[in-house]
TORPA-4810 file (N, C-alpha, C, O; in nm, 3 decimals):
<nodes>
NODE_1_4.153_-2.380_-6.545_4.030_-2.335_-6.540_4.010_-2.170_-6.603_4.067_-2.064_-6.575_M
NODE_2_3.927_-2.196_-6.675_3.869_-2.065_-6.743_3.804_-1.947_-6.651_3.707_-1.974_-6.580_K
NODE_3_3.857_-1.823_-6.653_3.770_-1.716_-6.559_3.665_-1.690_-6.593_3.654_-1.661_-6.713_P
NODE_4_3.553_-1.688_-6.517_3.418_-1.653_-6.549_3.411_-1.512_-6.608_3.472_-1.417_-6.559_R
NODE_5_3.330_-1.502_-6.721_3.308_-1.362_-6.767_3.172_-1.325_-6.739_3.081_-1.404_-6.766_Q
NODE_6_3.146_-1.207_-6.685_2.991_-1.160_-6.662_2.963_-1.102_-6.784_3.047_-1.041_-6.850_R
NODE_7_2.824_-1.122_-6.824_2.793_-1.050_-6.959_2.804_-0.892_-6.928_2.793_-0.841_-6.816_S
NODE_8_2.827_-0.831_-7.039_2.852_-0.670_-7.044_2.977_-0.631_-6.971_3.006_-0.511_-6.975_G
NODE_9_3.062_-0.718_-6.902_3.198_-0.675_-6.844_3.284_-0.673_-6.947_3.284_-0.772_-7.020_A
NODE_10_3.361_-0.582_-6.973_3.485_-0.567_-7.060_3.583_-0.685_-7.021_3.593_-0.739_-6.911_P
NODE_11_3.651_-0.712_-7.137_3.753_-0.823_-7.142_3.873_-0.752_-7.097_3.879_-0.630_-7.087_Q
NODE_12_3.975_-0.839_-7.068_4.102_-0.810_-7.048_4.184_-0.791_-7.169_4.197_-0.884_-7.248_V
NODE_13_4.241_-0.673_-7.189_4.313_-0.642_-7.306_4.468_-0.654_-7.305_4.532_-0.595_-7.218_T
NODE_14_4.524_-0.720_-7.388_4.670_-0.729_-7.394_4.723_-0.681_-7.528_4.692_-0.733_-7.635_I
NODE_15_4.804_-0.579_-7.515_4.858_-0.510_-7.608_5.011_-0.550_-7.618_5.087_-0.516_-7.527_T
NODE_16_5.055_-0.617_-7.719_5.192_-0.658_-7.747_5.285_-0.577_-7.813_5.245_-0.525_-7.917_R
NODE_17_5.412_-0.551_-7.771_5.491_-0.465_-7.835_5.628_-0.556_-7.879_5.633_-0.673_-7.839_A
NODE_18_5.708_-0.516_-7.937_5.840_-0.592_-7.950_5.914_-0.618_-7.822_5.979_-0.721_-7.804_A
NODE_19_5.903_-0.520_-7.732_5.997_-0.540_-7.597_5.905_-0.535_-7.488_5.956_-0.509_-7.380_D
NODE_20_5.778_-0.555_-7.489_5.703_-0.526_-7.374_5.531_-0.569_-7.400_5.479_-0.569_-7.511_H
NODE_21_5.479_-0.596_-7.303_5.319_-0.610_-7.335_5.265_-0.525_-7.230_5.324_-0.515_-7.123_E
NODE_22_5.166_-0.469_-7.252_5.050_-0.396_-7.164_4.924_-0.460_-7.132_4.846_-0.479_-7.225_V
NODE_23_4.892_-0.498_-7.012_4.782_-0.573_-6.977_4.689_-0.481_-6.909_4.722_-0.427_-6.803_I
NODE_24_4.580_-0.461_-6.961_4.469_-0.375_-6.911_4.358_-0.477_-6.847_4.293_-0.556_-6.915_E
NODE_25_4.347_-0.464_-6.717_4.244_-0.555_-6.650_4.108_-0.503_-6.683_4.089_-0.388_-6.723_P
NODE_26_4.015_-0.590_-6.666_3.873_-0.570_-6.672_3.832_-0.456_-6.562_3.856_-0.467_-6.442_R
NODE_27_3.775_-0.361_-6.613_3.713_-0.269_-6.521_3.575_-0.297_-6.510_3.496_-0.270_-6.601_N
NODE_28_3.536_-0.359_-6.386_3.400_-0.383_-6.356_3.318_-0.290_-6.270_3.201_-0.304_-6.234_V
NODE_29_3.408_-0.187_-6.241_3.331_-0.070_-6.151_3.218_-0.015_-6.207_3.111_0.006_-6.150_L
NODE_30_3.255_0.013_-6.353_3.137_0.086_-6.411_3.026_-0.019_-6.458_2.911_0.022_-6.475_K
NODE_31_3.054_-0.136_-6.476_2.924_-0.222_-6.479_2.861_-0.247_-6.353_2.741_-0.273_-6.360_A
NODE_32_2.916_-0.244_-6.234_2.866_-0.245_-6.107_2.785_-0.137_-6.060_2.681_-0.151_-5.996_K
NODE_33_2.848_-0.007_-6.102_2.782_0.115_-6.077_2.653_0.119_-6.156_2.551_0.158_-6.100_A
NODE_34_2.653_0.081_-6.280_2.558_0.100_-6.380_2.448_0.009_-6.310_2.336_0.060_-6.304_A
NODE_35_2.462_-0.102_-6.262_2.363_-0.209_-6.207_2.298_-0.112_-6.101_2.176_-0.096_-6.097_V
NODE_36_2.379_-0.050_-6.019_2.301_0.023_-5.896_2.222_0.127_-5.943_2.110_0.151_-5.898_L
NODE_37_2.283_0.199_-6.044_2.193_0.311_-6.089_2.078_0.270_-6.146_1.974_0.333_-6.126_L
NODE_38_2.082_0.158_-6.227_1.947_0.093_-6.312_1.846_0.040_-6.215_1.736_0.009_-6.259_A
NODE_39_1.873_0.025_-6.090_1.783_-0.031_-5.997_1.749_0.057_-5.882_1.789_0.031_-5.769_E
NODE_40_1.668_0.174_-5.912_1.675_0.257_-5.810_1.579_0.216_-5.678_1.575_0.285_-5.577_P
NODE_41_1.517_0.115_-5.694_1.437_0.065_-5.585_1.533_0.021_-5.472_1.486_0.018_-5.358_R
NODE_42_1.678_-0.017_-5.493_1.764_-0.039_-5.405_1.846_0.080_-5.332_1.934_0.068_-5.246_D
NODE_43_1.796_0.197_-5.389_1.858_0.327_-5.338_1.769_0.351_-5.219_1.648_0.333_-5.233_F
NODE_44_1.819_0.389_-5.102_1.755_0.409_-4.972_1.773_0.554_-4.956_1.883_0.600_-4.925_D
NODE_45_1.678_0.626_-4.975_1.658_0.777_-4.948_1.666_0.798_-4.811_1.729_0.895_-4.770_E
NODE_46_1.610_0.720_-4.732_1.613_0.739_-4.589_1.749_0.723_-4.506_1.781_0.788_-4.406_T
NODE_47_1.821_0.623_-4.570_1.940_0.610_-4.517_2.034_0.742_-4.554_2.108_0.787_-4.467_A
NODE_48_2.029_0.795_-4.668_2.088_0.936_-4.690_2.057_1.043_-4.600_2.141_1.115_-4.547_I
NODE_49_1.907_1.053_-4.581_1.875_1.149_-4.500_1.937_1.128_-4.348_1.985_1.222_-4.285_R
NODE_50_1.930_1.004_-4.299_1.983_0.976_-4.169_2.132_1.013_-4.165_2.171_1.084_-4.072_R
NODE_51_2.219_0.970_-4.262_2.349_1.012_-4.267_2.371_1.173_-4.263_2.458_1.225_-4.194_A
NODE_52_2.294_1.237_-4.333_2.314_1.383_-4.340_2.263_1.439_-4.199_2.329_1.536_-4.160_E
NODE_53_2.174_1.405_-4.127_2.135_1.444_-4.001_2.238_1.419_-3.916_2.278_1.505_-3.836_Q
NODE_54_2.295_1.286_-3.927_2.402_1.259_-3.826_2.507_1.357_-3.844_2.547_1.417_-3.745_A
NODE_55_2.561_1.385_-3.970_2.669_1.485_-3.993_2.633_1.614_-3.944_2.717_1.686_-3.889_L
NODE_56_2.497_1.654_-3.961_2.463_1.789_-3.909_2.484_1.795_-3.765_2.543_1.891_-3.715_K
NODE_57_2.436_1.692_-3.692_2.444_1.674_-3.534_2.598_1.669_-3.492_2.629_1.715_-3.383_A
NODE_58_2.694_1.614_-3.574_2.823_1.618_-3.539_2.889_1.750_-3.576_2.997_1.774_-3.524_L
NODE_59_2.837_1.841_-3.661_2.893_1.952_-3.717_2.905_2.036_-3.567_3.012_2.092_-3.543_S
NODE_60_2.830_2.042_-3.500_2.875_2.136_-3.391_3.016_2.116_-3.301_3.076_2.199_-3.233_I
NODE_61_3.043_1.989_-3.323_3.182_1.956_-3.272_3.307_1.996_-3.355_3.421_1.996_-3.309_N
NODE_62_3.271_2.032_-3.492_3.397_2.066_-3.586_3.496_2.161_-3.532_3.617_2.139_-3.531_F
NODE_63_3.436_2.271_-3.485_3.521_2.381_-3.435_3.620_2.328_-3.332_3.742_2.344_-3.336_N
NODE_64_3.546_2.257_-3.235_3.627_2.194_-3.132_3.741_2.107_-3.162_3.849_2.107_-3.103_G
NODE_65_3.704_2.031_-3.261_3.802_1.928_-3.310_3.925_1.996_-3.385_4.040_1.951_-3.380_W
NODE_66_3.884_2.119_-3.461_3.997_2.170_-3.520_4.076_2.256_-3.432_4.192_2.279_-3.463_M
NODE_67_4.020_2.312_-3.311_4.071_2.377_-3.220_4.191_2.280_-3.137_4.304_2.320_-3.110_E
NODE_68_4.139_2.155_-3.109_4.212_2.051_-3.065_4.328_2.026_-3.138_4.439_2.019_-3.085_E
NODE_69_4.301_2.007_-3.288_4.419_1.990_-3.362_4.514_2.072_-3.350_4.631_2.036_-3.338_S
NODE_70_4.471_2.208_-3.353_4.563_2.331_-3.372_4.663_2.326_-3.232_4.782_2.359_-3.232_V
NODE_71_4.598_2.285_-3.129_4.667_2.273_-2.984_4.772_2.148_-3.006_4.889_2.159_-2.969_R
NODE_72_4.735_2.055_-3.054_4.832_1.935_-3.086_4.943_1.975_-3.189_5.056_1.929_-3.179_N
NODE_73_4.911_2.051_-3.274_5.023_2.081_-3.364_5.120_2.187_-3.293_5.242_2.177_-3.298_L
NODE_74_5.054_2.284_-3.229_5.141_2.370_-3.150_5.242_2.321_-3.052_5.358_2.358_-3.032_S
NODE_75_5.155_2.210_-2.986_5.252_2.141_-2.879_5.352_2.061_-2.954_5.466_2.060_-2.907_S
NODE_76_5.329_1.996_-3.059_5.429_1.925_-3.126_5.559_2.008_-3.162_5.675_1.974_-3.138_A
NODE_77_5.514_2.123_-3.227_5.621_2.220_-3.292_5.696_2.256_-3.157_5.819_2.266_-3.165_R
NODE_78_5.638_2.276_-3.041_5.729_2.352_-2.914_5.800_2.229_-2.863_5.905_2.255_-2.805_H
NODE_79_5.766_2.088_-2.872_5.839_1.978_-2.838_5.959_1.978_-2.928_6.070_1.969_-2.875_E
NODE_80_5.950_1.985_-3.056_6.063_1.981_-3.151_6.158_2.105_-3.108_6.276_2.085_-3.081_V
NODE_81_6.104_2.226_-3.104_6.217_2.332_-3.087_6.269_2.308_-2.943_6.388_2.335_-2.927_K
NODE_82_6.205_2.265_-2.845_6.262_2.261_-2.712_6.356_2.127_-2.706_6.461_2.142_-2.643_A
NODE_83_6.338_2.028_-2.750_6.400_1.902_-2.728_6.466_1.839_-2.858_6.520_1.729_-2.850_N
NODE_84_6.463_1.904_-2.969_6.492_1.838_-3.097_6.397_1.749_-3.151_6.296_1.722_-3.087_G
NODE_85_6.424_1.694_-3.282_6.329_1.619_-3.356_6.334_1.481_-3.330_6.251_1.412_-3.390_P
NODE_86_6.418_1.420_-3.249_6.426_1.280_-3.224_6.327_1.227_-3.128_6.242_1.298_-3.076_L
NODE_87_6.342_1.083_-3.101_6.229_1.018_-3.006_6.086_1.054_-3.052_5.995_1.081_-2.974_D
NODE_88_6.078_1.051_-3.177_5.921_1.055_-3.217_5.869_1.197_-3.240_5.763_1.213_-3.302_G
NODE_89_5.943_1.308_-3.190_5.894_1.444_-3.220_5.868_1.502_-3.326_5.770_1.576_-3.339_R
NODE_90_5.960_1.476_-3.427_5.931_1.511_-3.555_5.802_1.440_-3.630_5.722_1.495_-3.705_A
NODE_91_5.806_1.314_-3.590_5.693_1.226_-3.648_5.563_1.265_-3.578_5.461_1.275_-3.647_S
NODE_92_5.561_1.283_-3.480_5.419_1.348_-3.417_5.399_1.465_-3.493_5.302_1.462_-3.569_R
NODE_93_5.476_1.581_-3.490_5.448_1.689_-3.577_5.404_1.650_-3.717_5.300_1.705_-3.753_L
NODE_94_5.460_1.567_-3.803_5.418_1.553_-3.926_5.282_1.469_-3.916_5.203_1.478_-4.010_H
NODE_95_5.252_1.389_-3.806_5.126_1.306_-3.799_5.023_1.404_-3.784_4.924_1.387_-3.855_R
NODE_96_5.024_1.508_-3.706_4.933_1.619_-3.664_4.910_1.690_-3.790_4.795_1.715_-3.825_V
NODE_97_5.002_1.721_-3.856_4.979_1.824_-3.977_4.919_1.716_-4.097_4.849_1.766_-4.185_A
NODE_98_4.938_1.606_-4.100_4.885_1.506_-4.186_4.746_1.495_-4.152_4.664_1.485_-4.242_H
NODE_99_4.707_1.496_-4.020_4.558_1.469_-3.991_4.487_1.594_-4.039_4.388_1.590_-4.112_D
NODE_100_4.546_1.711_-3.992_4.496_1.826_-4.050_4.466_1.854_-4.204_4.366_1.909_-4.250_I
NODE_101_4.581_1.804_-4.275_4.565_1.817_-4.417_4.452_1.718_-4.454_4.389_1.758_-4.552_R
NODE_102_4.413_1.611_-4.407_4.312_1.519_-4.439_4.182_1.548_-4.381_4.082_1.508_-4.439_G
NODE_103_4.172_1.619_-4.264_4.053_1.633_-4.193_3.955_1.772_-4.202_3.833_1.785_-4.197_Q
NODE_104_4.085_1.885_-4.221_4.022_2.001_-4.203_3.905_2.049_-4.303_3.807_2.112_-4.264_A
NODE_105_3.927_2.010_-4.443_3.813_2.031_-4.531_3.688_1.996_-4.500_3.588_2.069_-4.503_A
NODE_106_3.695_1.868_-4.466_3.575_1.789_-4.429_3.509_1.862_-4.303_3.386_1.864_-4.300_T
NODE_107_3.582_1.924_-4.196_3.536_1.987_-4.075_3.505_2.137_-4.110_3.466_2.215_-4.023_L
NODE_108_3.527_2.178_-4.252_3.480_2.312_-4.270_3.585_2.411_-4.284_3.557_2.531_-4.286_G
NODE_109_3.715_2.364_-4.293_3.823_2.472_-4.310_3.918_2.419_-4.414_4.020_2.355_-4.387_F
NODE_110_3.870_2.456_-4.555_3.951_2.406_-4.660_4.072_2.469_-4.676_4.158_2.402_-4.733_P
NODE_111_4.112_2.611_-4.629_4.229_2.667_-4.619_4.321_2.609_-4.529_4.437_2.589_-4.563_L
NODE_112_4.277_2.580_-4.418_4.357_2.508_-4.312_4.415_2.363_-4.386_4.531_2.324_-4.370_A
NODE_113_4.327_2.302_-4.458_4.366_2.167_-4.508_4.484_2.209_-4.627_4.577_2.131_-4.649_A
NODE_114_4.475_2.318_-4.688_4.578_2.363_-4.800_4.695_2.372_-4.726_4.794_2.305_-4.757_R
NODE_115_4.695_2.464_-4.609_4.819_2.498_-4.543_4.873_2.371_-4.473_4.994_2.358_-4.454_V
NODE_116_4.778_2.271_-4.432_4.836_2.151_-4.384_4.927_2.074_-4.474_5.034_2.022_-4.441_G
NODE_117_4.864_2.075_-4.609_4.939_2.002_-4.684_5.058_2.046_-4.724_5.154_1.971_-4.746_A
NODE_118_5.060_2.181_-4.738_5.212_2.256_-4.762_5.300_2.224_-4.654_5.418_2.192_-4.668_S
NODE_119_5.234_2.235_-4.537_5.328_2.193_-4.416_5.376_2.038_-4.426_5.485_2.000_-4.384_L
NODE_120_5.293_1.964_-4.480_5.342_1.820_-4.490_5.459_1.800_-4.589_5.559_1.731_-4.571_C
NODE_121_5.424_1.874_-4.697_5.524_1.872_-4.805_5.655_1.896_-4.753_5.747_1.822_-4.789_R
NODE_122_5.682_2.014_-4.651_5.805_2.055_-4.610_5.850_1.942_-4.512_5.962_1.895_-4.528_I
NODE_123_5.784_1.902_-4.429_5.826_1.792_-4.325_5.849_1.658_-4.394_5.925_1.577_-4.342_L
NODE_124_5.786_1.631_-4.507_5.853_1.516_-4.587_5.970_1.527_-4.668_6.044_1.430_-4.686_E
NODE_125_5.995_1.659_-4.726_6.105_1.670_-4.787_6.246_1.713_-4.731_6.353_1.691_-4.788_A
NODE_126_6.230_1.778_-4.614_6.331_1.848_-4.553_6.382_1.753_-4.432_6.293_1.701_-4.364_E
NODE_127_6.509_1.728_-4.399_6.546_1.652_-4.279_6.488_1.719_-4.145_6.495_1.841_-4.126_P
NODE_128_6.435_1.635_-4.057_6.399_1.686_-3.930_6.501_1.764_-3.847_6.462_1.846_-3.764_A
NODE_129_6.630_1.741_-3.867_6.737_1.820_-3.797_6.716_1.968_-3.834_6.767_2.052_-3.759_S
NODE_130_6.653_2.004_-3.931_6.634_2.158_-3.982_6.516_2.216_-3.912_6.501_2.338_-3.919_K
NODE_131_6.434_2.148_-3.850_6.324_2.195_-3.806_6.309_2.274_-3.674_6.205_2.328_-3.638_M
NODE_132_6.435_2.276_-3.603_6.468_2.314_-3.466_6.471_2.479_-3.465_6.411_2.555_-3.389_Q
NODE_133_6.560_2.509_-3.572_6.591_2.660_-3.568_6.624_2.697_-3.726_6.627_2.607_-3.810_T
NODE_134_6.647_2.828_-3.760_6.667_2.858_-3.869_6.543_2.897_-3.977_6.424_2.891_-3.947_G
NODE_135_6.585_2.931_-4.079_6.477_2.967_-4.174_6.369_2.857_-4.190_6.254_2.897_-4.182_H
NODE_136_6.387_2.722_-4.212_6.320_2.627_-4.223_6.220_2.610_-4.102_6.106_2.564_-4.116_L
NODE_137_6.271_2.649_-3.987_6.176_2.650_-3.855_6.092_2.750_-3.867_5.973_2.729_-3.841_A
NODE_138_6.133_2.868_-3.907_6.045_2.984_-3.929_5.936_2.940_-4.018_5.821_2.955_-3.976_R
NODE_139_5.953_2.889_-4.131_5.867_2.852_-4.226_5.768_2.756_-4.164_5.648_2.781_-4.174_L
NODE_140_5.807_2.651_-4.103_5.701_2.558_-4.026_5.637_2.655_-3.931_5.514_2.658_-3.934_V
NODE_141_5.696_2.729_-3.852_5.608_2.843_-3.754_5.506_2.900_-3.832_5.390_2.902_-3.791_D
NODE_142_5.542_2.951_-3.953_5.442_3.041_-4.033_5.321_2.938_-4.055_5.204_2.968_-4.030_Q
NODE_143_5.358_2.828_-4.099_5.246_2.739_-4.145_5.148_2.694_-4.024_5.027_2.679_-4.035_H
NODE_144_5.218_2.676_-3.919_5.146_2.653_-3.797_5.049_2.757_-3.744_4.933_2.736_-3.709_I
NODE_145_5.119_2.880_-3.743_5.047_3.003_-3.708_4.940_3.033_-3.800_4.835_3.071_-3.748_D
NODE_146_4.948_3.023_-3.953_4.838_3.020_-4.035_4.725_2.937_-4.002_4.612_2.986_-3.998_A
NODE_147_4.745_2.819_-3.980_4.640_2.722_-3.945_4.565_2.772_-3.840_4.443_2.787_-3.846_I
NODE_148_4.649_2.803_-3.721_4.581_2.851_-3.603_4.487_2.983_-3.625_4.373_3.002_-3.581_A
NODE_149_4.565_3.066_-3.704_4.458_3.190_-3.734_4.344_3.163_-3.815_4.244_3.233_-3.803_A
NODE_150_4.349_3.071_-3.896_4.232_3.037_-3.993_4.127_2.967_-3.888_4.006_2.993_-3.895_I
NODE_151_4.175_2.883_-3.796_4.070_2.819_-3.710_4.022_2.922_-3.604_3.905_2.935_-3.570_V
NODE_152_4.112_2.982_-3.564_4.074_3.089_-3.462_3.969_3.196_-3.500_3.878_3.227_-3.424_R
NODE_153_3.989_3.254_-3.631_3.898_3.348_-3.714_3.788_3.286_-3.760_3.701_3.356_-3.813_E
NODE_154_3.769_3.142_-3.749_3.651_3.083_-3.831_3.641_3.086_-3.955_3.531_3.092_-4.010_G
NODE_155_3.768_3.082_-4.030_3.773_3.113_-4.167_3.724_2.980_-4.255_3.807_2.902_-4.302_V
NODE_156_3.595_2.963_-4.269_3.545_2.844_-4.347_3.511_2.869_-4.494_3.455_2.778_-4.555_T
NODE_157_3.536_2.970_-4.549_3.516_3.019_-4.671_3.647_2.988_-4.754_3.753_3.038_-4.717_N
NODE_158_3.644_2.919_-4.851_3.798_2.895_-4.936_3.831_3.012_-5.017_3.943_3.030_-5.063_A
NODE_159_3.719_3.103_-5.038_3.731_3.215_-5.109_3.782_3.351_-5.014_3.803_3.461_-5.064_Q
NODE_160_3.796_3.325_-4.892_3.811_3.428_-4.799_3.938_3.522_-4.839_4.050_3.472_-4.838_H
NODE_161_3.923_3.637_-4.868_4.032_3.717_-4.944_4.174_3.708_-4.876_4.278_3.689_-4.939_R
NODE_162_4.165_3.727_-4.716_4.304_3.724_-4.664_4.350_3.591_-4.645_4.469_3.560_-4.653_V
NODE_163_4.244_3.499_-4.615_4.298_3.356_-4.573_4.363_3.297_-4.728_4.467_3.231_-4.738_G
NODE_164_4.296_3.329_-4.816_4.325_3.285_-4.952_4.466_3.323_-4.970_4.553_3.240_-4.995_E
NODE_165_4.493_3.463_-4.956_4.629_3.538_-4.991_4.745_3.473_-4.917_4.853_3.445_-4.969_A
NODE_166_4.705_3.449_-4.774_4.811_3.391_-4.685_4.837_3.245_-4.718_4.950_3.199_-4.698_L
NODE_167_4.736_3.167_-4.770_4.774_3.037_-4.797_4.829_3.021_-4.921_4.907_2.928_-4.941_T
NODE_168_4.795_3.110_-5.019_4.862_3.105_-5.170_5.018_3.136_-5.157_5.106_3.086_-5.227_S
NODE_169_5.034_3.230_-5.051_5.181_3.293_-5.035_5.263_3.154_-4.976_5.366_3.112_-5.028_E
NODE_170_5.207_3.102_-4.877_5.285_2.995_-4.799_5.284_2.885_-4.900_5.389_2.820_-4.892_L
NODE_171_5.206_2.844_-4.989_5.230_2.736_-5.098_5.319_2.778_-5.195_5.385_2.691_-5.251_E
NODE_172_5.337_2.915_-5.233_5.426_2.966_-5.327_5.574_2.929_-5.248_5.661_2.859_-5.300_T
NODE_173_5.582_2.977_-5.142_5.713_2.974_-5.070_5.757_2.835_-5.059_5.869_2.798_-5.096_I
NODE_174_5.671_2.758_-5.011_5.709_2.606_-5.019_5.737_2.547_-5.142_5.825_2.461_-5.150_T
NODE_175_5.663_2.586_-5.253_5.702_2.542_-5.380_5.843_2.593_-5.404_5.925_2.506_-5.432_D
NODE_176_5.878_2.697_-5.400_6.027_2.749_-5.431_6.138_2.678_-5.352_6.243_2.632_-5.397_R
NODE_177_6.088_2.678_-5.213_6.190_2.594_-5.119_6.225_2.454_-5.183_6.340_2.413_-5.199_L
NODE_178_6.110_2.386_-5.216_6.101_2.246_-5.247_6.159_2.236_-5.412_6.219_2.134_-5.443_L
NODE_179_6.143_2.325_-5.497_6.186_2.307_-5.625_6.339_2.360_-5.623_6.415_2.318_-5.710_S
NODE_180_6.379_2.438_-5.541_6.533_2.457_-5.522_6.607_2.338_-5.449_6.725_2.314_-5.473_G
NODE_181_6.541_2.273_-5.368_6.593_2.161_-5.329_6.610_2.064_-5.440_6.716_2.006_-5.462_K
NODE_182_6.507_2.048_-5.507_6.513_1.943_-5.622_6.642_1.974_-5.712_6.726_1.889_-5.742_A
NODE_183_6.646_2.105_-5.749_6.744_2.144_-5.829_6.859_2.127_-5.787_6.944_2.091_-5.869_A
NODE_184_6.901_2.149_-5.642_7.027_2.116_-5.587_7.063_1.967_-5.577_7.180_1.929_-5.579_R
NODE_185_6.973_1.898_-5.569_6.983_1.740_-5.569_7.020_1.691_-5.708_7.078_1.583_-5.716_N
NODE_186_6.992_1.759_-5.818_7.029_1.707_-5.962_7.176_1.731_-5.963_7.248_1.646_-6.017_L
NODE_187_7.233_1.846_-5.906_7.372_1.853_-5.933_7.468_1.800_-5.846_7.588_1.808_-5.873_H
</nodes>
């Protein structure tokens, strides 16, 4: 059975070389988007306005949600320090950091999202056994303390001078740590 082709949709492209083939599938996303944009009568302005109003109504909760995330992150850190990284404690720490990485910018804290991303990189690259004491534990603490300070001080501007300097420094230290680890793994 021959696949149906929509008019205007790009064809599958197959490029053959001596030792391989490159198959590029049809990209129908552009065609679908063009159809939506070409028919403005289907565009519902009132739905957009309702969504914006709902988001505005929810925004009064954003600070509280971030404060709760910081409490969860601090709690997870204390559990790892007190009882070690096993029994899901390191996983919980990573999960909360991951949530902050993904949600903080949407909740109005873009610098907290960047620090959360840097913290996730550490937690994903380093063994959980190193999170309890030593220089790595201090670096994790610094990330968590930075997120807490950003939220506590209400730093919602990505260009906040002190917040940006703190975030950039933590990212630089994380980059150095992880690039050094990568270099050690090569040898």
